N, C-alpha and C positions, 0 to 999 in steps of 0.2 A: 495439664494446663501449664506446666513449667517449661515445656519445650519452646513455645513462642518467646518466653522471657529469655531463655538461654540463647536462642538464635539471635534475638535482638541485641543482646549484650555482646555476642561475638561479632556481629556486624558493626556495632559501634567501635569496638576495639580495632577491627580491621580497617575501618575508615580513618581512624586516628593514626594508625600505623602508616597508611598511605600518605596522609598529610605530612607526617614526620619525614617520610622519604622524599616527598616533593621539596620540603624545606632544605633537605640535606644534599640535593642534587647540585653539582657544580654550576654556578651562575655563568651564563655566556657573557663574555666581555664585549663591550661596545667596540665596533670597528673604529680605529683611529680616523679622524677627519684629515684627509690629505688636501692641503691647500694648493690651489693651482698656482704655478709659478707665473710671475708677471710677464706680460707680452714683451719680448725683447726687441730693442732697436739697435741695429748694427750699421757700420759703414766700412767699405774697403778704402785703404789709402796706400800709396807707394812712398817709401822713405827715400830721402836724399841724404847721403852721408855728409854732404857739405853744409847742411843746415845746422844752426846752433840749437842748443837745448831750449833756450828761451822761446824761440819761435814754435818749437814743438809743444812746449807747455801751454802756450797761448792757444794753439790749435786744439789740443786735447781738452782744455778748459771750455772752449767754445762748444765742442761736441757735447760734453757733459751738461753744460748749462742749457742746451737746446734739446735735451731729452734722449740722447744716445747713451746706450749702455755698454757697447762693445765695439772694438775696432779690429779689423783684419789688416795686418801690416805686411806689405811686401818689402823685404829688405834684400831682395835678390839672393835669398838663402844665406845671408851673412849673419851668423849667430852673434857676432860681436856687436854689430849695429843693433840687432834685435835686443840684446842684453842691455844696451844703453837706453833704448827707447821704452822698453816694457815697464820699468819702474816709474818712469815719468808719467805714462798713461795711467798706471795703476794708482799713483798718488792723486790723480784727478778723478778717481772713481770709475775708471773704465776697465772693462775686461779685455785682455789682449790675446789675439790669436795670430799665429805665425803663418802667413800666406805664402805658399810656394807654387810656382809654375812647375808642375811635375813632369809629365811626359813631353812637354814642349819646353826646351831649354835654350832659348835664345841668349847668345852672348856668353855661354858657359865655356870657358877656356879649355876645360878638361874634355868636354864633349867634342869640341872642334878638332881634337887630336885623334878622334876615332870615327872616321867616316862609316865604318861598318856598323855602328850603333844605330844609324838612322833608319826610319821606316822607308820601305820601297813600294812604289805604286804598281798597280796592275800593268801600267804602261812600261814598267821596268826602270823608272826613274827614282833615284834616291832623293829624299828631302835634304840631304847634305848639300846638293848643288842645284836641285830643282824644287824650290819651295812652292807649295800649293798656296794660291791666293795672295799671300803677303810674305815679305822678306823675313819676318820674325817667326815663321812657322818652322821650327827646327825640332820636329817630333822624333822621339826615340822609339825603338822597337821594344815592346814589353816582354817579348819572348827571350831576348838575349840576356843571359845571366849578368854580363858586365854592365849593360846599360841599366837594367833593372836595379842592380845593386848600387849603382851610382846614385840613382834617385833615392833609394832607401837610406843610403848613408846621409844624404842631405836632410831627409826627414828626421833621422835620428839626431843629428846635430841640433836642429831647431827644437826638438822635443826635450832637450836637456837644458834649455834656457829657463832660468827662474822667471816667475811672474807671468808665465804663458799658460793659457787655459787649454789651447788645442793647437795642433798643426792642421792647417787648412789647405787641402789639395785643390789646385786649379789645373785646368788642361789635363785632367786625368782621363784621357781618352785618346782616340785616333784623330787625325785631321778630319775636317768636315767632309763627309760624303755628299751631304746637301747643305748649302748655306741657308740661313733663314731667308724666307722669300723676300723680305723687305730689303735685303742686302744684294740681291742678284743684279739689279740694275747698276749698282756701283762697280761691279766687275764685268758688266756686259755679258752676263751668262744666262743660259737656259739650261736647267737641270731637270729633265723629265725622266731621267733614269740614272743609275750609277755609272758615272763616266770613269774610264780607266785611269785618268790622271789624278783622280781624287779618291780612288779606292785603294786603301793600304791594309795590311802589310804583306807584300809578296817577296820578302827577303828570303835568302836561302834557309835560314834557321826556321822560320815559320813554315815554309813550304815543306821542308824535310820532316819536321815534327808532325805536321798535319798528315802528310802522306803516310808516315809510319803508322799512325793511329787509325786512319780512315781509308787507307789504300786507294787514294785518288789525289790527283795533282790539281790544285786550284788554278795554276797557270794554264792548264789544258781544258778547263771547263768552258763550255760554250756560253753559259750564262751564270757566273758565280754568284750573282746577286740573289738567286733563288735557292742556292744550296744552304740549307739551314745549319748543317754541321760546320761549314766553313765560317758562317757568321757567328755561330755560338763559340767556336774556337777562339775567335778574336775577342768576343765579349768576356770570355773566361780569363783571357790573358790580362785584361785591365782589372778585372775583379781580383785576380791573384795579387797584383801589386797593391791594391787597396787593402786587402786582408792582411798582407805582410806588414804594411805600414801601421795597421790597427794594432797588431801585436807589439810593434816597436814602441809606439807612443804610449800605449797602456802600461808597458813595462816601466816607462818613465813617468807614470802617474799623470799623463795628459790625455785629452780627448782627441778624437780624429773627426774633422769636419771637411766638407768639400763644397766647392762651387760646381754645380752640375747643370745640364740642360733641362728645360722646363718640366717635363715629367717622363717617367721611365720609358714608356713606349716610344715617345718622340725622340728621346736621347738615344735609344737603341737604333732607331731608323737613321738618325742624322750623323751620329759620331761614334757608334759602337760602344755605347755606355749604358749599362743596365743597372742603375744605382740602387734599385730596390732589392737587389740580390747581394749587396755588399755588407761587410762587417764595418759599420760606421756609426758614430754617435749622432751626428747632425748633418743634414744636407741643406744647402742654400741654393735651390734651383733659380737660375737666372731667367725670371719670367719677364723678359724685356719685350713687352707687347708691341712697341714701336717697330722692332726688328721683324715682326711677323705680320705687319699691317693690321694689327688688332687693336681694339679699344681696351679701356681699363677693365671691362667686365671679364676679359680673357685672363686677367690676373687671378680672378676667383676660380675660373674654370680650371686652369692649369694647376693652381694650388690644390684644389679638391681632388684632381686626378692623382697627384703625388701623394696626398694624405691617404687616399684610399689604397693605393698600392703599398703603403707602408703600414697598414693597419695591423698586420701580424708581427710587426717588428717594434723594437724599442727606439728606433731612429726618429729624431725630431726633424720636422721640416720648418724652415724659416725662409719666407719668400724673398727673393732678390728683385729689387725694383730699379729700373734705369731712369734716373731723374732728369737728365738733360732734355730740355724742351717741354717738360711736364708743367702744366699750370698748377697752382695751388689746389684747384678743384679736382684736377686729375689725380694728384698725389693723395688727396684726402680719400678719394674713391678707391684708389689702388690699395691703400692701407686697410680700408674697410673690407674690401673684397678678400684680402689675405686673412684677416681676422675671422670673418664670417665663414670661411671655408676650411678652417682647421689649422692654419699656420700657428706656430708658437712664437713667431716674431717676423720682423721684416728687416732686410738689409738694403742699403742705398748705395748705388754705384754712381759716382764715388764721392768721398768726403769733400774734396775741394770743389766739386761741381754743385753742391747743394747751395741754393740761393737763400737769401734772408727770408723771402716769402715762404720758401719750402721749409726752412727751419721753424717758422711759426706754425706751420701745419703739423710738423713732427712733435713740437713741444705741446701743442694743443691736444694732439692725440694721446700723448703720454699722460697729460693731466686728467684725461677722461677715463683712464684705466680704473 
């Protein structure tokens, strides 16, 4: 009769021991709550070295009072001018980004001394003296060590300026293989395929390097537009410039951002720019719906495409909006489309073009955050 009693005692002791062990197990820590960063509002501006500081302070104050958080300043890669303006903007509560025209270098006195640095079309014409579309298209070849290093030195100079959050690459691409459809009538053009005068770069350096690696000459291809290795070769050349710039600016404790075409597949097709493959912190795709004969709902479509293509990367997407001609209703809708489709912010081109009615929209949207 004692066995059941002994068994019951042992069972009770065992259960108590289990309970003790449960109490002694390390407690799982609660996951920290990560707060979402506020939706950011940016604008692009171009600096004029002749303007006085008082006028800039007034401009920066206006942006801040109307809901803007950040400005991208084009100083024509002048670090001294940037160094003068950055603290003025920062004092008004704005984040400052150094905007640089990268592979397109109009008016660059050093570049003009080196005709060999320019991209060459399939037609055999150099952008040095045969500019595609417009006179300021002075695109450099990303394969040439000298032209690439010139651009990277400019990036490095801007990245060393105090009070700057990022270096912002623009024109980090080849000339347009295809113009946005809404701009074709302006140039009286029909582009149903890749035209030789708008297909770059067929310079000696690019051709020789490609030929050495792939054992074929793009100048001799019957239809180079369908040769994926030739296309990828040029995509990689732009990517390499970006990735080198990324290392440079991060060494100087800055971020790398860029203005890009609406979404990666489209950018790939139009300007040899595959930005979802880059080492970069933020992209500001220029989703200028008017250029493509699209409505404001297209802002949401293109934003979503870009966000999805970046889902495996840490790169943020901030939607670029073209404000000239936009009604307050259109601007409201464009901002909403960007927000609803995953953008982390919106940037307006450009600051001086924003009307008082548009500022009211921006300020109202900011308050609704």
